[in-house]
N, C-alpha and C positions, 0 to 999 in steps of 0.2 A: 536549230532550224534543220528540217529534213533535206536530204540530198535532192537535187533537181534530177528528174528523169528526162533524159534527152534522147531524141532519135536523130541520127545523121543519115542523110540520103544523098549519095553521090555515086556516079558510075565510075569514077576514077579511083581504083583500089589503093594505089600508093598514097594519094591525098587523104582518103578516108582513114586508112590505117594510122597515118601520122597524126591527123587531127584528133582521132579517137584517143590515142595514147596521151596527147597533150591535155585533152580535156579531163581524162580520168585522173591525171596527176593533180588536177585542180578540184578533186573531190566531187566530180559529177558522175552520175550513173549514166553510161552511154550505151545505146544499142546502135548498130550500124547496118544499113542495107544499101544495095547497089541499084535500086530502081524504084520508080513510083509505085508499081504494083506491089513490090515487097514492102514498101512503107505502109500501104493500106492494110496489108495482112498483119504487119507488126503492131500497128495501132489497134486493130481488132483484137489481137491476142494479148496486148499489154495495155490495159486501161489506165495504168499509172503514168504513161508518158504525158508530160506537160508541154514540152517545147520540141518542135521539129526544126532542124536546120536543113534546108532543102536546096539542092543545086537546081538551077534553071535549065541548063542545057544537058539533057540526057536522052539517049535513044529510046524509042518506044514512047512511053508516057512522059512528056516533058514536065518541067517544074510547075508551070502555070496550070496544066491539066491536073497534076497531082495535088496542088494547092486547092483547086476547085473541089476535088473529091474529098480531101481532108476536111474542108470547111462544111461540106454537105453532111458528112457522117460524124465528124468530131468537132463541132463548131467552137468549143471552148479551148481546144489545143491551139497554142500560139505557134506561128510559123515564121521563121526568118529565112528569107531567100538569099542564096549565095551564088555568085556567078563570076566568071572571068570574062564574060561577054556582055556586060551590062549596057543597056541602052535606056534612055529615059522612058521610052515607050514600055519596055518590059517592066521597069520598076513601077510605072503607073498602073499597068495591068495587074501586077501582083498586089499592089496596095488596094486596088478596087475590089479584088477577089477576097481580100481579108488578110494579107500578109502583115505581120507585126512590124517588120523592118526589112531592109535590103542591104547586103554587104558585098563588096567586091572581093574576088579571090586574086591573089592570096590576101587574106585579111589578118590583121594583127590579132593574136590569140587573146590578148587582154580586152580588146574591143569586142571580140566575139563573146567572151565570157560576160562582159558587162551587158551586152544585148540579150544574152540568154537569161541573165538574172532579172533584167527588166521585164522580159516576156513572161517569165515564171511568176513574178509578182503580180502582173496583170491577170494571169490565169487564176492564181490563188485568190485574188480579190473577187473575181467573178464567181468562183466556187463558193466563197463565203457568203456572197449576196444570195445565191441560189439556196444555200442551206438556211439562211435567215428567213427568206421568203417561205420556204417549206415549213419551218418551225412556226411562223405566224399563222400560216394556213391551218396547220394541225391544231395549234392552241385555240384558234378561232372556232374550230369545229367542236372543241371540247367544252366551250362555254355554253 
């Protein structure tokens, strides 16, 4: 199985550095950025990213705004929302916009890895369905 390509987005540098190291030890390919705007640039430049772990509370573009933009431009990328300030309303807002799931900070690293794996499986299944549909379309034209 190929390594998961993951993007972490959080404005708290010590947290981001720590979680990046812990996830890399678990054989994940991790990119890390400190803002929503940087996340959108990274996704544009790295089409292999499958899952984004996104902090909700960030200065400038917050997590919900970033999630909305990710889903507009990269609809198949799965996003896990992460926050230390969770409210039911924020979780519902995130899920309505298309978040895969929602975790509280600090989260258990094994729980995070499980959620990332689940999100990656969902994305890869979507990718496979798109490829199958394109293949049927192409083979239908050849007949």
